[in-house]
N, C-alpha and C positions, 0 to 999 in steps of 0.2 A: 154517081160519085160518092154515094154515102158510105160504100165499103172502104173508102180511103180515110174516113174519119173514124174516131174511136166508137166502139159500141157504147150506147148510153149507160152510164154508171148509176147503180142504185135506182133503176127505173121504177120498180114497183113501189119502193119507199118514197120516191119523189111524187108519184101520182097519189099515193095515199096521203102524203103530207099536204098536197094542194087541196084535197077534199073537193074534187071537181063537181060543180053543178052543171048539168047538161047544156043549159042556156046561158052560162056564165061568160065572163070576159077574163082571159088569162094572158100573161106575158111571159115569154121565154126570152130573157135578155142576152142569151148566148146561144144562138140557133145552131151554128156549126154544121154538123151532118144532118141535123133535123130529127134525130132519134127521139129525144124527149118531146119535141113539138108534135111529131106525128102521133105519138101515143096519147098526148093531150087531145088532139083533134078527134081521135077515135072515141073519146068519151063525151064529146060535145054534139049537140043536135044542130039542126039547121040555123038556129038562132044564136048559137054560141060563136064567140070570136076569139081568135088567137093572134096576138101581136108578137112578132118575132124581130129581135134586134140582132144585127151582126154587121160589123164594119169590114170583115174580111171578104174580099171580092169573090173568093172561091165558094163561099157559103151559098151564094145565090143559085148556083147550079143544083142545089139540093132541095129547092122549094117545090112542094107539091102543087099540082094544079087544083087549087081549092079556094073557092070564093070566100071562105070563112077566115082566111089568113091575111093579115096585114103585115107586110115586110118593111122594116125601117132599116136602111143601110147606114146606120150610124152607131157610134158608141153609146152604151146605155147610161153614161155618166149624167146625161140630162134627160132622163126618162120622163120626168114630169112635163117638161116643155114639149117633148115630142108627142106624148099622149094627149096633151091639151090641144095641140095643133090639129091632131087627127080627130078631136072630139071623142076621145075614148076613155075619159076619166069619169068615175073611178073604176078600179078593176077588182075582180074577186080573188086573184092570186098571182104571184110572181115567182118564177123559177130562175135561179142563177147558178149555172154550172161553171164555176170559175176555172181559170188556168188555160193551158194550151192543149189543143186537140192533137191526137196522134197524127192526123193529116199534116198539121203544121210542123210537127217534129220531123216527119218523113220527107218534107219538101226541102231538099238540100239548099236551094237558093234563098230560103227564108232566113237561114242562119240561126235557127232556134236550137239546133242539136250540135253537140261537139263531136258527133260521129263522122261528119263530112269535112275533112281537112281543107279542101279547096273552096268551101262555101264562103261567100261574103258574110261578114258579121253585120247583119241587118237587124233582125229581131222585132221589127215593127209589125204590129197586128194590122195596121192600116198603112200600107207602104208609101202613100202619097204625103204623109204628114209627119212632122216631128223629127227628132234626131235618131239616127241609126246607132246601133251598139258600137260600130267602128268610130263614129263621131264622138261618142261619149268617151271611149278609150283614148282617143287622140287629142281631145280638147279639155277634158276636166282636169282640174288641179289635183295634185297628189292627195290633198285632204278630202276633196270631193269624192274621189275614187275610193278612198278608205272608208268614208261614210257609207257609200253604196254597198261595198262588200261586207261591211260589218252589220248594217241595218237590214239589208235585204238578202244577203247570203249567209248571215250569221257565222261569218268566218273570223276566228279569233286572231288570225295573223293578217288582218285586213291592211294594216299600215305597211307591213313588209311587201305585200302583194302590190299595193299602189305605188310604192317606191320603185319596185322592179319594172312595172309597166312604164313609168315616166322615164326611167333610164333607157329602156328598150326602144321606146318611140323616138328618143332623141337621135337614134341611129337610122331608124326607118319606121314608117307608119304601120299601125296594126290594122290590117284590112281583112285578113282571112282567119278562119278558125285555127289553122295551123300556126298563125302568128301569135295568137294569145297562148296557145299551148307552148310555143317556144319561149315566149316571154316569161312564163311562169314555171318553166321546167324545173328550176332549182327548188321550188316549193311544192312540186307535185309528189304526193305520197307514192311510194313504189307499189303498194298493193291497194291503196284507197283512191286511185285516180278517178274512178267513176263518180264517187260521191263528191270529191273535191271539185271537179269540173261541173257537176250538176249544181253545186252551190254557187260557183262563179257565174254560170250562165243564167241561173235563176235571178241572181242579183242584177245582172245587166238587163235582163228582160223586164223585170219589174220597174227599173229606172226608165228604160226606153219608153215603155207604155204607160208610165205613171199609174201603175196598177193599184197601189195603196190609196192614192188620192182619188182615183176614179171610184173605187169601192166605197170609200167614206162618203163621197158626194152622193152616190147612188143610195146608200143606206139612209142617209138623212132625208131623202125624198120619199122613201117607201111609205111612211105613215100617211103622207098627204095623197099618195096614189091609191092606196088600198081602201076598199070599203070597210066599214066596221065588221069585224069577224073575218076579214079577208086574210089569206095566208101568204107568208113569205117562206120559201124553201131555198136554202143556199147550200151549195156543195163546194167545199174548198179543198185545196190539195197541199197546203203548207201551213205551218203554225201561225205565220204572220197574218194571213187572211182570216183564219179561223178565230184568232184572238179578237180581231176587230168585230167580226160577226157576233161572237159570243158576248162581248162586252156591250154592244149596241142593243142586243135583244134583252140583256139582263138589266141595263141601266138607262138606255136611251142616249148614251154617250160612248166614247171610245176608250176611256180610261177605266171604266167599270165602277166609278164612284156613284153610289145610289143617292138620288135626291128625293127627299120626302117632304110632303106638305105638312101643314100645321097639325093634322090629325094622324100623322105617321104613315100615310099612304104613299107608296112609291110613285114618283112622277116619271112614268115611262109609257111610250105608246104601244109597245108590243109585249106579248106574253109568250114565254117559251113553252112549246108543247112537248119537247123532249128534254128532260133534265140532263140526260146523258147523251153525248154525241152518238149519232148513228154511223156505223161503219159496215163495210161489205161482209157478207156471210162467207164461210169457207168455200161454199159452192161457187159463188161469184168470183172469189179470188182466184180459183182454179181456172175458171172460164175466161176471166178478163183481168189480167195482172195489173192494168192501169187503175183498177179500183182499190188497190192496196193502200194508197195514201188518202183516199177520199173520206171527208168528214162532212156529215149532213146535219144541218140544224133547221128546225121548223119553228115558226112563230106565228102568232095570230094577232091581228090588230085588235086592241081592246075596244069593246063596244061603247065604252064611255069616253073614247078619245075621238 
């Protein structure tokens, strides 16, 4: 099944960032097709351990038959509790490849892509829990929808879009991809429809899966989960995620405000190892177009924390 998932992005850079010890303990919080995980396993000896998280049922089919891997079929939001339960704390490194896999985009019935007009608007990573995108569109107030489109889709006409949706759903519910396209037809740019719907769908997906909240909760636990000098490697695909990661690494909080002690030392648990964000090479961009928007940041837990 791995060929249905995206090729692992920035693979060499991720492995270098993790600085893998052969007998170490590593976590891949977004297993997906298993590309990154399998490359990590290749660098571990028989004493090494890889813990893989993924709440998507399809990911289980990609698990290799390897006694060194521990699979946790849960969201990584509560990483510390899960690792503590498995008696696997602390760890030497954590990899997070955020976003949606090509496999999920290509599965029409998941509703992640606006390419499939007859698909249900679901968008849940874990299909057994939470509200679907359709439920969000049909139950949120006009102001709630405007907030979602503005904050998570960075759409400047968010209020107009939400007003149009509320008026449309008064006549009939928004269930399918074609429904949201019809509802927003008046505001769809003639030549920029791809970018427009990419922003709309991104906003809905982030809201449905609580992606910003999950990422914040995860990052706050990282310093407690890592060993001193352990590595955090995070790959994000849009500016909202990258800003949270960048600020947390730089300051230990999400607004980027640096806190200093009496002696002027910065109070933060992590140290950035790349001052400039890492992006894909021209060669990888040609080979794997999905890497175009990938931004990689690497940090190390300070030994004095």
